[in-house]
N, C-alpha and C positions, 0 to 999 in steps of 0.2 A: 505493499499501500505505500503510496508516495503523496497522494495529494487529499486532502482534505478540505472544505468548502462552508465556514459559517454561511447562514439566511438569518437575518433576524424573522425569529417568530410572528411578531405584529407587522409579517409582510406579507402575506398569503400569496400576493398576486407574483411574487420572486420564486416562490416552492420550486415550482415545473422546470422553471428556468435554471434553479442551481440544480436539480438533479440532469437537466439536456446538456450543463455544460460540460458532464464527463469528470467530476472527482473521484475518486476512489470510498471517496467518504462524503456526505451530507450531514453537516451541523445543523440542527434548530437550533436555535439560541435564545431560551426564557430568561436571560443572564444582564448580560450590561448593555446589549444592543437594544432590548424593551424598555421604552421609558415605564416610570410606577403605575401612571394611571392606566395601561396598555397590559400590563401582565396577565389579566383572566382573559379579555380576550386573545392574548397571542396564544396563551396555554392552549386555547380551547381549539382554536385553528391549526396550530400546529402537531396536534392528538390527531384529530379528525380527519387532518390531511393523509398522514401517515396511516390510518388505519385504511384509507381509501384507495392508497395508491402503492400497489406492489410492486418494488423496485429494488434496486441495489443497496448497500446496507447504511443505514441512518443512526445517526445519536441526535441525543436532546440534550444540550444543556441546562441543568434546572439549573436555579436560585441556590445562593450558599447557605452553609446553616447557622444560623440566628435570624436570616428574613424571614419576612413575614409572610414571605411564598414558598417555601420550601414542603413545608405540609400538603399542601393543596397540587405541589408540583408533581409531588412522589406517586401521589396519591391519581392523579391522572395515566401519570406513566407505567403506574402498575397494571393499566387496562391495553398495554400493547406489549402485547408475545415478547419473550426475550430480547427485551428491551435495552439497549446499549445508552449508558447515562453517563455524560462530559457531569464529573464532578468538582466544582470550583473548590478554589481556596481549600484543599483538604492539609492538613497540618497530623494527623495522625493515620495509625489503622482503625483508629475504633472509629473516625468520622464515617472510612468506608463501610466498616459494618454495621453501622446505624442504618444507613443507606439500603445495605442490603437485606436490615430487618425485615424491615417496610418492603422491600421490590426484593422477595428472593431470587427471582429469575433473571434478575438486571448483570450483564454486564458491563462495569466500571473502567471508564480511562478519567485518570484520579488527575486533576490540573492542582500543581506545585507552585502556591504564589506568595510566597514569603520566605523569610529565612529559616524560622522553625519545619516549618514544609520541605526543603532543600536538605537539612541534616538528617529528616527521616526518611530520605527517599526510599530507601530500601526496605525500611518496615511498612513503608503506603505499599508498595510494589509488592511485597511479599504477604499481604492483611488477609488477602484470601484468592480462592485462584480464580475464583470472578473479577478480578482487579486482569485486564487485561492488555493495560494500558497506563502509564504515566508520561506526562508532558508539564512543558513550564508551563506558567502566567505571567510572557516576561513584560509587563507596562505595569504589574502588581509590585512582581519582583524589585525591579529598577527601583519603582518607589521607596516601596522598603526599604532595602538596599543603599537606598541615596547616591543613586550615580546616574549619569547622564549619558554616558559614551557605554555602548557595546562592550566593549573589553572589561568593562565591571562585571560583566554577568558568564565572563570565558570558565570562572572555577565553576560554578552553577550547572553552565552548562553541560559540562563534564562529568558532573556528579552527576546529573541527572541519568546520562548515558552508561554511567558506571553501571548503576544502581538495576537501570532497567533491564540490563546484560544480565547481572549478578543472579537477576532475580527469574532470568529465564524467559523473560518478554521481549527479548531482542530489540533493533535497535531502537528508539523513540526516533518519534517526528518533531522537527521546530516548531517553534513557535509561529504566530503572525509578522508577518512584515506590513507595519501601519499603512505606508507610504504608494496606496494603489499606482498612481502612475508612474515611479518608478524604478522602472523594472532591471537597470542597473545596479541599483542597489539592492534590489531583492535576490538576481544572481549572485552580486558578489556577496553577501551574508550568507547565500544559500552552499555556495561550494566554501566559506569557512565555516557552515556549521558541518558537511560531510567531514573536513577534516578531524571534527571533532569527535565524527561515530554516528549521526544522526541521518534517517534515511526518510527522505521525503518532511515534505511541509504543508501547515495549515494556512490557508487562505482567505480574505475577507472579501475576495471580487473573484470573477470569473476569468478576468485578463491578467490574475495573475499563475495560472494553471500549468501553463505551459512552458512556462521560464522554469517554475518548480521542478516541470520534469527534466526541463534541458539540464537543470544543474543536477539533479540528482541520479541520471544515466549512465552508468559508464563510459568511460570514453574507451576509442577502438583501440588504442595501447592498454590498459586495462582488462577490458576483457579479451583480446591476443594472449597477452601474459597469464592467467588465468586459467584461460583454457589450453594452452601449452602447458602449463604447472600439471592440471588435471591428468592429461595423455599422458606426462611422462611419469607420472604417479602411477597410473594404471598398469605403463609396461613396464615400469618397474616393479610393479608389486609392493610397495613400501608404506602403503597406506595403513598398514597397523604398527609399522616402526621399521626405522631404519633411514638413510638419508642418501640421497642422489646430488650433482649436479648437473643443471642443464648446461643445453650448449654456448647460455649467453651467461657463463658463471655464475646464476643464481643455485646457493645450496637450499634446499628442499627438506624438509622435515615433517611431519605429521601435525604440526602446529601450525602449518602455514596452508594445508589445505580445507581447513573449512572458512577462509575469507575467500576462496579460490570457486569456492563452492556458493557461496553467498555471491558474488560479483555475477555470475553466471547465472544463478537462478534468479537474480535482481534484473537478467537483459530479457530473461525467458517471460518473465512478467509482465514487462514495459514490453516487450515485441508483440504480447497475445494483448496488452492493451488497445493499438493501432491497429489489428489486423481485425 
């Protein structure tokens, strides 16, 4: 999964357009994108539309714990079979479990948006097998950390990648890039995230999707190297142990095989999306 696209739940005119834009996941946002006086209507529109339209994966970002709307959000989402909930401002495993007590069939993407949440990232990621992903909410986190430059988020980003991998959830997706017309900035920061271990990114506008896919697609060189490595390993029979040296001088041991397989698998997934 490379792309997720937020759609404000108070804009039902955009629901079908968001799906048609082709993201891997559509996130119906009941939280930040929705004004206070539109919360109830937005919730009803989103749930009704999801119930009436069978399509690819969707996720519902509910309001945060402690808000006046969370109980009604969870009650509504509980009517959606196998709902995916994007839970904001998670700071502990207890937060996750509290939601799952109310919606046992849900699968959770936990949004980590505070320094305390970052410190507890692994605890949150392993709170329950129904946690399927963790992600950063970088706007809130930047404010809480008192940083104005994305460089101040480097440690938190790496911490999230490590926690996600350690929990067996795979590579996480990057947070949104808020400047919808700055495609150079979107590409540059996506490539930076890729070097940290992120795969894919959440978008706030359909125009951002193609740039995100481009940034996270393995290069021709990376794909060729991965394929050559796997072919050489298979021929040499060292997948379970031993070391070989490739014609280009690279020494290969089993520890390198996993990354090569990830690259080739990702490329197959990208190719299937476009076919």
